[in-house]
N, C-alpha and C positions, 0 to 999 in steps of 0.2 A: 617150391621150397627155397628158403635161403638159409645160410649158416651164420649165426651170431659171430661177429669178430670182436666185439667188446661189450662189457656190461659195467657201467660206472655209477657210483653213488651221486646224486644231486640233492642235497639236503635230505628231505624226508622221502624224495622220490628216487628215480633211477633214469639212466639213459642207455639205450642199446644201439649197437651199430651193426650195419651190414656192408659188405663190399658192394661198391657201385654197380659191378658186373651182375649181382644178384638181382638188382632192381632197375634195369635200364629205363630211361625216359621218365624217372620220378625226379622231381625238382623240389627244392626247399618250399615249404608251404603245402605241398600236395598231401592228400590223405591216402593212407594205405592200411589194409586190414592185415594185421600181423597176428596170426593164430587166433582170429576171431575178435581182435581188439583194434578199433579204429585209432590209428596214430598219425601225427603229423611229422613230415620229413623236415630235417634241418641238414644243411650242408655241413660237412666236416672234411678235414684234410684226408681222412682214410676211407671216406665213403659217405654213407647216410646214417644219421643218428636220428633217434626218436625218443622224445622225453616221455617218461611214464610217471604220472602224478601219484601222490600218495593214495588217493581214491582208487585209482586203477590197480595199484598194488594190493589194496585190501580185497578187491573183487575178483581178481584173476590169479592165475598160477605164475605170473611174471616175478613173483618175489623169489622163486626157486630156479629161474633159468640162468644159465652160465655160458661163456663163450664156448664155441664148438656145437651148441645146440642147434638143431634144425627146427625152423618154424615155418608155418604156412604163410604165404604171401599172396595177396590179391588186391588189385587196383579197385577203387571205387567204380560204381556203375555210372557211366555218363547218362545224362538226362535222356538222350536219344538212344541208349542201349537197349538190348533185348535182355529180358529178365529170364534167366534160366533156371531158377530155383525159387525158393520162397524169400519173402522180405526179410533181409538181415541188416541190422543197423551197425554192428560192431560195438554195441554196448553190452558187455558181458554181464550176465545176471548172477553167476556164481561159478564156483570150482567143483567139479565132480572127479570121478575116477573111473578108469577102464578096469572092469571086473573080470572079464572073460573074453577070449577069442575062440570061436569054434570054426575050424575050416569046413567049407562046404564046396569042394571042387575048386573052381577059381575064385569063389566068393568066400567071405568070411562073415560070420554072425558075431557082432561085437555087443557085449552087455556092459552097460554103464550104470554108475550110481550118481545121483545128484542130491543136493540138499533137499530135504523133505519140503521145505517152503516153496520149492518150484514144482513139486509133484502135481498141483492142480492145473498146470499148463501143459501136461502131457496127455495127448490124445492119440489112441490107435490110428495109424496111417497119417497122423499129423506131422508137422515139421518141427525140427530142432537144428541148432547150429552147434556143432561140436568142433572145436579148434578152427573155427571159420569155415567149416565144411557144412554145407546144407544136406541134411539126412531126413529120411522118413522113418518115423517111430514105428516100432513093432512091439506089441504086447507090454505097454507101460503098466507098472504096478507099484504103487507107492512112489518111492524115489528111485526105482530102477526101470531101465527100458533097454531094448535091444534095437540094432539097426543092422541091415544087411549092407555090407560094404562091397562094392563092385570092383573088378579088376582096375578100372581107370582111377578110382579113389585110393585104392591101395598103393598104386604105383606113383601117383602124382602129389600125394599129401603125406603128412606125417602120421596119419592114421594107419598106414601100412608099416610103420617103424615101431609103433608103441607096443608095450608089453603090459600084462595085467598089473595093476597098481599104479600105473602112470596117471598123473593128474591131467585134467582137461578143462578148458575154458568152455563155459556153456552159456548160450544165449537162447531163451525160449521164444516162441513165436510172438512177435510184436502185436499182432491182431488179437491173439489170445489175452495178452497183458492189458490191452485196452478195454476188451470186453469185461474182463475181471474188474478192473478198476471202476468202470462204469457201474457195474452191479453192485459193488461194495458201497459206492457213494450214493447210489440210489436208495440203498437200504438204511443208510445212516440218517 
């Protein structure tokens, strides 16, 4: 996780900054996943800046972030890296909300709501990306689903800090999106 040090307007877009210590070994031009959104680093006097386009502001919760907020940070997977979750691109499909948290010993069952237009991509035991965190779906129904959050996820990501009502960036499974698009075009 990293803490936002600045949020600035840039025309119709924005720019956000993190202290260089939050993201060691990231240079200008490198990609970084910031709470599920693939952004490009720019050098600045105070640390690293990331430009956020108007399109990204429309599709993410980044229109409501402020200095001091903590966000999830993850480097891009190198071509020779080990894939430890599902395929995540950093291209957010929409904004949802955390509805409920139910403690289950060291675990938490989190229930989320997303736009109904994304509901067809939810499959029981399928994959979803919430705030840049790869999770397994449990009992999706309409635009709502649950995920079991393990202690490691609760400790190392912002999902452990969220409260019901918090906005979330959501990326549905890319393979499901491709199959859906293929079937739609095939029927046309």
